[in-house]
Each structure stands twice: as structure tokens, then as C-alpha cells.
VMD Tcl script that builds the backbone (N, CA, C; Angstrom):
set m [mol new atoms 153]
animate dup $m
set s [atomselect $m all]
$s set {name element resname resid chain x y z} {
  {N N MET 1 A 107.716 98.374 112.090}
  {CA C MET 1 A 106.893 97.333 111.520}
  {C C MET 1 A 106.852 96.174 112.512}
  {N N LEU 2 A 105.688 95.607 112.667}
  {CA C LEU 2 A 105.547 94.446 113.541}
  {C C LEU 2 A 106.353 93.266 112.997}
  {N N ALA 3 A 106.865 92.448 113.891}
  {CA C ALA 3 A 107.638 91.274 113.479}
  {C C ALA 3 A 106.799 90.349 112.597}
  {N N SER 4 A 105.511 90.226 112.931}
  {CA C SER 4 A 104.647 89.360 112.127}
  {C C SER 4 A 104.462 89.911 110.708}
  {N N THR 5 A 104.373 91.224 110.578}
  {CA C THR 5 A 104.246 91.851 109.255}
  {C C THR 5 A 105.535 91.683 108.468}
  {N N GLU 6 A 106.663 91.875 109.132}
  {CA C GLU 6 A 107.953 91.706 108.464}
  {C C GLU 6 A 108.141 90.268 107.989}
  {N N ALA 7 A 107.719 89.306 108.802}
  {CA C ALA 7 A 107.829 87.896 108.414}
  {C C ALA 7 A 106.994 87.610 107.171}
  {N N ARG 8 A 105.794 88.148 107.126}
  {CA C ARG 8 A 104.928 87.945 105.965}
  {C C ARG 8 A 105.508 88.617 104.723}
  {N N LEU 9 A 106.057 89.802 104.897}
  {CA C LEU 9 A 106.681 90.511 103.788}
  {C C LEU 9 A 107.866 89.724 103.248}
  {N N THR 10 A 108.703 89.230 104.139}
  {CA C THR 10 A 109.857 88.438 103.724}
  {C C THR 10 A 109.415 87.185 102.980}
  {N N TRP 11 A 108.381 86.525 103.480}
  {CA C TRP 11 A 107.866 85.333 102.812}
  {C C TRP 11 A 107.395 85.668 101.404}
  {N N LEU 12 A 106.628 86.756 101.263}
  {CA C LEU 12 A 106.102 87.142 99.955}
  {C C LEU 12 A 107.224 87.497 98.983}
  {N N VAL 13 A 108.208 88.250 99.447}
  {CA C VAL 13 A 109.346 88.615 98.605}
  {C C VAL 13 A 110.061 87.365 98.110}
  {N N ASN 14 A 110.288 86.435 98.999}
  {CA C ASN 14 A 110.972 85.195 98.613}
  {C C ASN 14 A 110.114 84.336 97.693}
  {N N ASP 15 A 108.829 84.217 98.011}
  {CA C ASP 15 A 107.934 83.375 97.223}
  {C C ASP 15 A 107.751 83.915 95.807}
  {N N ARG 16 A 107.690 85.224 95.671}
  {CA C ARG 16 A 107.452 85.862 94.363}
  {C C ARG 16 A 108.737 86.278 93.666}
  {N N GLN 17 A 109.876 85.979 94.286}
  {CA C GLN 17 A 111.175 86.390 93.754}
  {C C GLN 17 A 111.147 87.867 93.382}
  {N N SER 18 A 110.751 88.668 94.347}
  {CA C SER 18 A 110.589 90.102 94.160}
  {C C SER 18 A 111.537 90.838 95.091}
  {N N THR 19 A 111.284 92.118 95.291}
  {CA C THR 19 A 112.060 92.913 96.240}
  {C C THR 19 A 111.099 93.588 97.207}
  {N N VAL 20 A 111.613 93.949 98.362}
  {CA C VAL 20 A 110.798 94.673 99.343}
  {C C VAL 20 A 110.294 95.972 98.717}
  {N N THR 21 A 111.147 96.671 98.006}
  {CA C THR 21 A 110.759 97.937 97.376}
  {C C THR 21 A 109.575 97.754 96.448}
  {N N ASN 22 A 109.609 96.737 95.595}
  {CA C ASN 22 A 108.515 96.506 94.658}
  {C C ASN 22 A 107.222 96.153 95.383}
  {N N VAL 23 A 107.300 95.275 96.367}
  {CA C VAL 23 A 106.105 94.861 97.097}
  {C C VAL 23 A 105.497 96.051 97.842}
  {N N VAL 24 A 106.323 96.832 98.508}
  {CA C VAL 24 A 105.826 97.984 99.259}
  {C C VAL 24 A 105.230 99.023 98.317}
  {N N ASP 25 A 105.866 99.255 97.166}
  {CA C ASP 25 A 105.336 100.232 96.211}
  {C C ASP 25 A 103.955 99.818 95.709}
  {N N VAL 26 A 103.805 98.554 95.338}
  {CA C VAL 26 A 102.505 98.071 94.868}
  {C C VAL 26 A 101.461 98.189 95.980}
  {N N ALA 27 A 101.833 97.812 97.187}
  {CA C ALA 27 A 100.895 97.880 98.308}
  {C C ALA 27 A 100.462 99.317 98.580}
  {N N LEU 28 A 101.412 100.243 98.541}
  {CA C LEU 28 A 101.070 101.646 98.779}
  {C C LEU 28 A 100.196 102.206 97.664}
  {N N GLN 29 A 100.492 101.858 96.420}
  {CA C GLN 29 A 99.662 102.336 95.309}
  {C C GLN 29 A 98.222 101.858 95.481}
  {N N GLU 30 A 98.039 100.589 95.861}
  {CA C GLU 30 A 96.691 100.061 96.081}
  {C C GLU 30 A 96.009 100.767 97.253}
  {N N PHE 31 A 96.750 101.049 98.297}
  {CA C PHE 31 A 96.223 101.758 99.465}
  {C C PHE 31 A 95.795 103.169 99.074}
  {N N PHE 32 A 96.652 103.877 98.334}
  {CA C PHE 32 A 96.326 105.238 97.892}
  {C C PHE 32 A 95.090 105.240 97.004}
  {N N ASP 33 A 94.993 104.277 96.093}
  {CA C ASP 33 A 93.831 104.185 95.214}
  {C C ASP 33 A 92.552 103.948 96.027}
  {N N ARG 34 A 92.640 103.094 97.030}
  {CA C ARG 34 A 91.471 102.792 97.865}
  {C C ARG 34 A 90.937 104.046 98.547}
  {N N TYR 35 A 91.834 104.941 98.946}
  {CA C TYR 35 A 91.439 106.152 99.656}
  {C C TYR 35 A 91.409 107.380 98.752}
  {N N SER 36 A 91.399 107.154 97.440}
  {CA C SER 36 A 91.270 108.225 96.431}
  {C C SER 36 A 92.303 109.331 96.582}
  {N N VAL 37 A 93.525 108.937 96.907}
  {CA C VAL 37 A 94.618 109.904 96.954}
  {C C VAL 37 A 94.999 110.217 95.506}
  {N N PRO 38 A 94.995 111.497 95.131}
  {CA C PRO 38 A 95.298 111.821 93.729}
  {C C PRO 38 A 96.741 111.471 93.377}
  {N N PRO 39 A 96.981 111.167 92.114}
  {CA C PRO 39 A 98.343 110.828 91.691}
  {C C PRO 39 A 99.243 112.064 91.682}
  {N N ALA 40 A 100.524 111.815 91.805}
  {CA C ALA 40 A 101.518 112.889 91.734}
  {C C ALA 40 A 102.148 112.901 90.350}
  {N N ASP 41 A 102.642 114.083 89.941}
  {CA C ASP 41 A 103.317 114.169 88.653}
  {C C ASP 41 A 104.757 113.672 88.792}
  {N N HIS 42 A 105.533 113.774 87.732}
  {CA C HIS 42 A 106.911 113.257 87.743}
  {C C HIS 42 A 107.820 114.005 88.708}
  {N N ASP 43 A 107.401 115.210 89.118}
  {CA C ASP 43 A 108.183 115.982 90.085}
  {C C ASP 43 A 107.713 115.760 91.520}
  {N N GLY 44 A 106.742 114.854 91.685}
  {CA C GLY 44 A 106.257 114.547 93.025}
  {C C GLY 44 A 105.213 115.512 93.549}
  {N N ARG 45 A 104.602 116.286 92.665}
  {CA C ARG 45 A 103.581 117.250 93.096}
  {C C ARG 45 A 102.190 116.705 92.800}
  {N N ILE 46 A 101.279 117.010 93.712}
  {CA C ILE 46 A 99.878 116.666 93.513}
  {C C ILE 46 A 99.174 117.963 93.154}
  {N N ALA 47 A 98.469 117.958 92.030}
  {CA C ALA 47 A 97.854 119.176 91.483}
  {C C ALA 47 A 96.963 119.879 92.498}
  {N N GLU 48 A 96.218 119.136 93.301}
  {CA C GLU 48 A 95.313 119.760 94.265}
  {C C GLU 48 A 96.046 120.601 95.311}
  {N N GLN 49 A 97.322 120.328 95.538}
  {CA C GLN 49 A 98.087 121.069 96.546}
  {C C GLN 49 A 98.601 122.401 96.019}
  {N N GLU 50 A 98.525 122.623 94.720}
  {CA C GLU 50 A 99.104 123.817 94.122}
  {C C GLU 50 A 98.178 125.012 94.187}
  {N N SER 51 A 96.935 124.862 94.567}
  {CA C SER 51 A 95.995 125.980 94.560}
  {C C SER 51 A 96.203 126.922 95.725}
}
mol reanalyze $m
mol bondsrecalc $m
mol representation Tube
mol addrep $m
């Protein structure tokens, strides 16, 4: 990760009283949604991969 990205992440975590894990998870979910990545089930499988 770039130092500038890490600095921004640290600022956001501190400002929102959150955790890196929570911020990264939300960011990844939004990224996946933007690119229409299908959701995975509770076992981590994506239905389209099972065919």
C-alpha cells in the first residue's frame, strides 16, 4: 500500500473511531458491487463458479 493511502486510511479510522478491518471491508464491498462481482455464500462460494 502506498504511504499516502495508508495515511488516509489511518486518518479515516481515527476520525470515524473505526477499525482498519471494517473500513477495508466496506471499501471492498463497494468495489465489488461497482464491478458486479456476485456475492458469496456463507461458505465463501460464488454460485457462478460451481457450474
